[in-house]
C-alpha positions in Angstrom: 35.1 -21.7 6.7 36.6 -18.3 7.2 34.0 -17.4 9.9 34.9 -20.6 11.8 38.7 -20.2 11.5 38.5 -16.6 12.6 36.4 -17.3 15.7 38.3 -17.8 18.9 35.3 -19.7 20.4 36.5 -22.7 18.4 40.1 -22.6 19.7 42.8 -20.2 20.9 44.8 -20.3 17.7 44.1 -20.8 14.0 46.0 -24.2 14.2 43.7 -25.3 17.0 40.6 -24.3 15.1 41.8 -26.2 12.0 42.3 -29.3 14.1 38.8 -28.9 15.6 37.3 -28.4 12.2 38.8 -31.4 10.5 39.5 -33.8 13.4 37.2 -32.7 16.2 34.1 -34.6 15.2 32.1 -31.4 15.2 28.6 -31.0 13.8 28.3 -27.6 12.3 24.7 -26.3 11.8 24.5 -23.4 9.3 21.8 -20.9 8.6 21.6 -21.9 5.0 18.2 -23.1 3.7 19.0 -26.0 1.3 15.9 -25.4 -1.0 16.7 -21.7 -1.3 20.4 -22.5 -1.9 19.4 -24.8 -4.8 17.1 -22.2 -6.2 19.8 -19.5 -6.0 22.3 -21.8 -7.7 19.9 -22.8 -10.4 18.9 -19.2 -11.1 22.5 -18.2 -11.7 23.1 -21.3 -13.7 20.1 -20.7 -16.0 20.5 -16.9 -16.4 24.1 -16.0 -15.8 26.3 -18.9 -16.7 28.0 -19.7 -20.0 30.7 -18.4 -22.4 30.8 -14.6 -22.7 28.7 -14.0 -19.6 30.1 -12.2 -16.5 30.6 -13.6 -13.1 27.6 -13.2 -10.8 26.6 -13.7 -7.2 23.4 -13.9 -5.1 22.9 -13.5 -1.3 19.7 -13.8 0.8 19.6 -12.6 4.4 16.9 -12.6 7.1 16.8 -8.9 8.0 15.7 -9.4 11.6 18.6 -11.6 12.5 21.3 -11.4 9.9 21.1 -15.2 9.2 22.3 -16.0 5.7 19.7 -18.2 4.0 21.3 -18.5 0.5 24.7 -17.7 -1.1 25.6 -18.6 -4.7 28.0 -17.5 -7.4 27.8 -18.0 -11.2 30.7 -18.4 -13.7 33.1 -18.3 -10.7 33.7 -21.7 -9.2 35.4 -21.7 -5.8 37.9 -24.2 -7.1 41.6 -23.8 -6.8 41.5 -20.0 -6.2 39.4 -20.5 -3.1 37.7 -17.2 -3.8 34.1 -16.4 -3.0 32.8 -13.5 -5.1 29.7 -13.2 -2.9 31.7 -12.0 0.1 34.7 -10.2 -1.4 34.7 -7.1 -3.7 38.1 -7.9 -5.1 39.0 -6.8 -8.6 37.2 -3.4 -8.3 33.7 -4.8 -8.4 31.2 -2.1 -7.7 27.4 -1.8 -7.0 26.6 1.0 -9.5 23.3 2.9 -9.0 22.2 0.4 -6.2 24.5 2.4 -4.0 22.1 5.4 -4.3 20.1 3.9 -1.5 22.8 5.1 1.0 22.8 8.6 -0.5 19.0 8.6 -0.2 19.2 7.4 3.5 21.7 10.1 4.3 19.5 12.7 2.6 16.3 11.7 4.4 18.2 11.6 7.7 19.5 15.1 7.0 16.0 16.4 6.6 15.7 16.5 2.8 12.1 16.0 1.7 11.2 13.3 -0.8 9.4 16.1 -2.6 12.6 18.3 -2.9 13.0 19.3 -6.5 16.2 19.1 -8.5 17.3 19.8 -12.1 17.4 16.7 -14.3 19.3 18.2 -17.2 22.3 16.3 -18.4 25.3 16.7 -18.6 25.7 18.4 -15.2 28.8 20.1 -13.8 29.1 20.6 -10.1 32.0 22.9 -9.1 33.9 21.6 -6.0 31.4 18.9 -5.5 31.1 18.0 -1.8 34.0 20.1 -1.0 36.2 18.2 -3.5 36.9 18.3 -7.2 34.6 19.7 -9.9 32.5 16.8 -11.3 30.9 16.5 -14.7 28.5 13.6 -15.2 25.7 12.4 -17.5 22.5 10.4 -16.9 22.9 6.8 -17.7 19.2 6.3 -18.4 17.3 7.9 -21.3 15.8 10.4 -18.9 16.6 13.9 -17.9 15.5 17.5 -18.5 13.0 19.5 -16.5 12.6 19.2 -12.7 12.5 16.0 -10.7 11.2 15.5 -7.1 13.6 13.3 -5.2 11.1 10.4 -5.1 10.8 10.3 -8.9 14.5 10.7 -9.4 14.9 7.7 -7.3 12.5 5.6 -9.4 14.1 6.8 -12.6 17.6 6.6 -11.2 18.6 10.0 -12.4 22.4 10.4 -11.9 22.5 14.2 -12.1 19.9 14.5 -9.3 21.8 12.2 -7.0 25.0 14.1 -7.8 23.3 17.2 -6.5 22.0 15.4 -3.4 25.4 14.0 -2.4 26.9 17.5 -2.9 24.2 18.9 -0.6 24.6 16.2 2.0 28.3 15.6 1.8 30.1 12.4 0.6 31.5 11.8 4.1 28.1 11.6 5.5 26.9 9.2 2.8 29.9 6.9 3.5 29.2 7.1 7.2 25.6 6.1 6.7 26.5 3.3 4.4 28.9 1.9 7.0 26.2 2.1 9.6 23.8 0.2 7.4 26.1 -2.7 6.7 28.9 -1.8 4.2 32.3 -3.0 5.7 34.8 -2.0 3.0 36.5 1.3 2.7 34.6 4.0 0.8 36.2 6.9 -1.0 34.3 10.0 0.4 33.9 11.7 -3.0 30.8 12.7 -4.9 31.0 9.8 -7.5 30.5 7.5 -4.5 26.7 7.9 -5.0 27.0 6.1 -8.4 28.7 3.2 -6.7 32.4 3.8 -7.6 33.9 2.1 -4.5 34.1 -1.7 -4.4 31.6 -3.5 -2.3 30.5 -7.2 -2.0 27.1 -8.7 -2.6 27.0 -9.8 1.0 27.5 -6.2 2.2 24.9 -4.8 -0.2 22.4 -7.4 1.0 23.2 -6.5 4.6 22.7 -2.8 3.8 19.4 -3.3 2.1 18.3 -5.6 5.0 18.6 -2.6 7.3 15.8 -1.0 5.4 13.7 -4.1 5.6 14.3 -4.3 9.3 13.0 -0.8 10.0 16.4 0.8 10.2 18.1 -1.8 12.5 21.2 -3.5 11.1 22.0 -7.1 12.1 25.5 -8.5 11.4 25.3 -11.3 8.8 26.3 -14.8 9.9 26.3 -18.3 8.5 27.0 -20.6 11.5 24.0 -21.1 13.7 25.5 -23.5 16.3 28.2 -26.1 16.7 27.8 -29.5 18.6 30.8 -31.4 19.8 31.4 -35.2 19.3 29.9 -35.7 22.8 26.7 -34.0 21.8 27.4 -30.8 23.8 26.6 -27.5 22.1 29.9 -25.6 22.2 28.8 -22.5 20.3 25.5 -20.8 19.5 25.3 -17.6 17.5 23.1 -14.8 18.8 21.9 -12.0 16.5 24.0 -8.9 16.8 21.7 -6.0 16.0 21.8 -2.2 16.5 19.9 0.7 15.1 21.6 2.2 12.1 19.1 4.8 10.9 15.8 6.1 12.3 12.8 4.0 11.8 11.0 6.7 9.8 13.9 7.0 7.4 13.8 3.3 6.6 10.0 3.4 6.2 10.1 6.5 4.0 12.9 5.1 1.8 11.2 1.7 1.4 8.1 3.6 0.2 10.2 5.5 -2.3 12.0 2.3 -3.5 8.6 0.8 -4.3 8.4 3.3 -7.1 11.6 1.8 -8.7 9.7 -1.5 -9.3 6.2 0.0 -9.9 7.2 2.5 -12.7 10.9 3.1 -12.6 14.1 1.3 -13.7 13.2 -2.0 -11.9 9.9 -3.0 -13.5 11.4 -6.3 -14.5 11.3 -7.2 -10.8 7.6 -6.8 -10.5 6.2 -10.0 -9.1 2.6 -8.9 -8.7 2.9 -7.9 -5.1 4.5 -4.9 -3.2 8.2 -4.8 -3.9 10.9 -2.3 -3.0 14.3 -2.3 -4.6 17.0 -0.6 -6.6 18.4 -1.6 -10.0 20.8 -0.4 -12.7 19.3 -1.7 -16.0 21.6 -1.8 -19.0 21.2 -3.3 -22.5 23.9 -6.0 -21.8 25.5 -7.3 -18.6 27.0 -4.3 -16.9 30.1 -3.5 -14.9 28.0 -1.8 -12.3 24.7 -3.5 -12.0 22.8 -4.7 -9.0 19.3 -5.4 -7.9 18.5 -5.8 -4.2 15.1 -6.3 -2.6 13.5 -7.5 0.5 10.4 -9.8 0.8 8.0 -9.3 3.6 5.0 -11.3 4.8 2.7 -8.2 4.9 2.1 -5.1 6.8 -0.1 -6.5 9.6 2.4 -8.5 11.6 4.5 -6.4 13.9 7.5 -8.6 13.2 7.3 -9.7 9.5 9.8 -12.4 8.8 11.1 -12.3 5.3 14.1 -12.2 3.0 16.4 -9.5 1.6 18.0 -10.6 -1.6 20.8 -9.0 -3.6 21.8 -10.4 -7.0 23.9 -8.9 -9.8 26.5 -9.6 -12.5 30.1 -8.8 -11.4 32.8 -7.5 -13.7 36.0 -5.9 -12.6 35.7 -2.3 -13.7 37.7 0.9 -13.3 36.0 3.6 -11.3 34.8 6.5 -13.3 33.5 10.0 -12.5 31.7 10.4 -15.9 28.8 8.2 -17.0 27.8 8.5 -20.6 24.2 8.1 -21.7 23.2 4.5 -22.7 20.1 3.1 -24.2 17.5 1.7 -21.8 16.1 -1.8 -21.5 12.5 -1.1 -22.5 9.5 1.1 -22.0 8.3 2.1 -18.6 4.8 2.3 -17.4 5.1 6.0 -16.7 7.4 8.7 -18.0 7.6 12.1 -16.3 9.9 15.0 -16.8 8.0 17.8 -15.2 6.2 16.2 -12.3 5.2 18.4 -9.4 1.6 17.5 -8.9 2.1 14.1 -7.4 3.7 14.1 -4.0 4.8 11.2 -1.8 3.1 11.1 1.6 5.9 11.7 4.2 7.0 8.8 6.4 4.6 6.3 4.9 4.6 3.0 6.6 5.8 0.5 4.0 6.8 -3.0 5.2 6.0 -4.9 2.1 9.0 -5.7 -0.1 9.9 -8.5 -2.6 12.6 -10.5 -4.4 13.8 -9.6 -7.8 15.0 -13.0 -8.7 12.3 -15.2 -7.2 14.9 -17.2 -5.3 14.1 -16.0 -1.8 10.9 -18.0 -1.0 9.5 -19.5 2.2 9.8 -18.3 5.8 12.8 -18.1 7.9 12.6 -20.4 10.9 15.3 -22.5 12.5 18.9 -23.2 11.4 19.7 -25.8 8.8 22.2 -28.6 9.1 25.1 -29.0 6.7 
């Protein structure tokens, strides 16, 4: 509704648009896929709805166009508040370690190698981090110690490594890259930003991850495909609005690194038996800062694979923090490395295969759906 009422194509004033919406006899065709929408709602109902559970949201986007195929919330009915958690980061809701993807993109773009080695010892104090305040932080996962190449620190989500990376790259650059990739909210350009301390929406996070799935090209998300008047005339048709956000090789390299998150890192629960790239923040219970975002492709042979990028996480209003205490993990991993220099990641590996963490984004994206 907001996208309709804010669009001057449907009337010169908000009052005129309201009249057109409710009295104009319009047929509004959306991009939503009914079967995917039902699956998204059922997933949140089954897994994240009930007394004592946090609010949650799920969004699926077609990376190549920005068309929204599914959007659902759990434990947060639209109701009298008329508030959609999937599109608004209100209440201080943050993305946690999933935000590290933007630090990683900025680092790769700045020329930092996936094989660059950093200290993993926790706690870590960085004086004047990124030109700002001194920052002391801890690893959230039961990892640390020794040396970590960047690709392994990504898979294991090592906080102290990403603190060193944002100090090296600069928080302003990370914020700028995040905005290019799809984040629309204000971001505090400080080092803790790499741990997701600025509020973001599930829609923005999905949009940002979709940029990786689309080879570095960002497409503005949209939900209205076209509108037909009472006389049968098409009065509006949305065209994808896409532009390059990051170099193609950066998107390809980062996707290859994010595959390790699911293969042997913190996101093994998202393993669906096929190539998957994603980022997660596992915690023993529902977290304040948790998200999992992935893309699903049709394979590496088609030059234009049409698939989904899905973001799903529990949402709780939390206060931003610059210190993360160690917490217990969610289970054993397939591999555990603390000193790992022998294995290197091939630079700029072409990796188009990605996958969904929740299993809600299925099917192919074709034409718009009628609502």
